[in-house]
N, C-alpha and C positions, 0 to 999 in steps of 0.2 A: 195368541202368536206367539211361536216358538220359540228359540232363542238365535234367528240371522233370519235376514231380510234378505229378496235378490234384487238389486239394485242397477237401473243403468245409468252410468257414468259419461257425459257427450264432454267431449275435452275441445274447445272449438279451434284453440293454437294450433292444436297438435294431428286436429281433422279425424279425432281415435271416438270411434261409440265400443265402448268394453259393460259389460256387467259381468256384478262382482254381487260374495253372498256376504254381508257386512256383522257385523252382532251387533245384536239392542242393548246392551247389559256394557257397552264403552261411552267415553267421551268425543265427541262427534272430531276433536282434536289428536283423540290415538286412528280413529279408522280414517281421519283425514292421513295424517303419516301413514298409515297402514296401505293408503292408496298413493299415494304419491312415490311410495320406494317402491311398491308392482309397477306406476307407467316406468318410477323411472330404468330398473330393469328392464321391465319391455322396449321401450324405446331406444333404450340409450342415450337418454339424458342424464346429465348429474339432476344430485339431490338439491343444493344450491341452486339451477335453473330453472325448480318446481317450487320454491321454497316461496311464501308469501303465496299461495292459492287461496281462498275461498272457494265453499260450496253455497251450490243456490239450486233451492228449486224451480223445475223447468216451467210449472205449470200459476204457485205460488206466487216466483217470486222471493222464497224466504232470503236469507240472507242466513244460513246458520252460526251458530257462535261455539265457540273451541270446548267451554267450560259445558255444553247443554249436552244428555246424553240421548241417545238414538232412540229410545223408548220413548222419553217424554215429547218427541218433536212427532210432525204429521211424519216422519218416512215410515212407509212401506213396502208393501211387494212390489212392483213396478213401478216405486217411483221411480222418476228421471232427474238429475242431478246435475247439474251442473257445473264444472270445473274453471273457477273461472284467474287468471291471474287480479291480484287487486293493487290498484297505481295507487 
């Protein structure tokens, strides 16, 4: 595995499907922060509206904790992740 993986991010609330390269040596928290910042710029939605979202693996339904390192999870190339609002 290299230092990045290509994921497909699905955001049902915004009806968006995006592909991202994410670093494998970062925590889920940092990756999520990077993804949310990119999405907020892309969709003209403020960061505050996107706060409180969680990443879920589409196939396994695993919810990723903020302190997990990407490399230590099951996230690999072509993994489909869902970004849901935590209620």
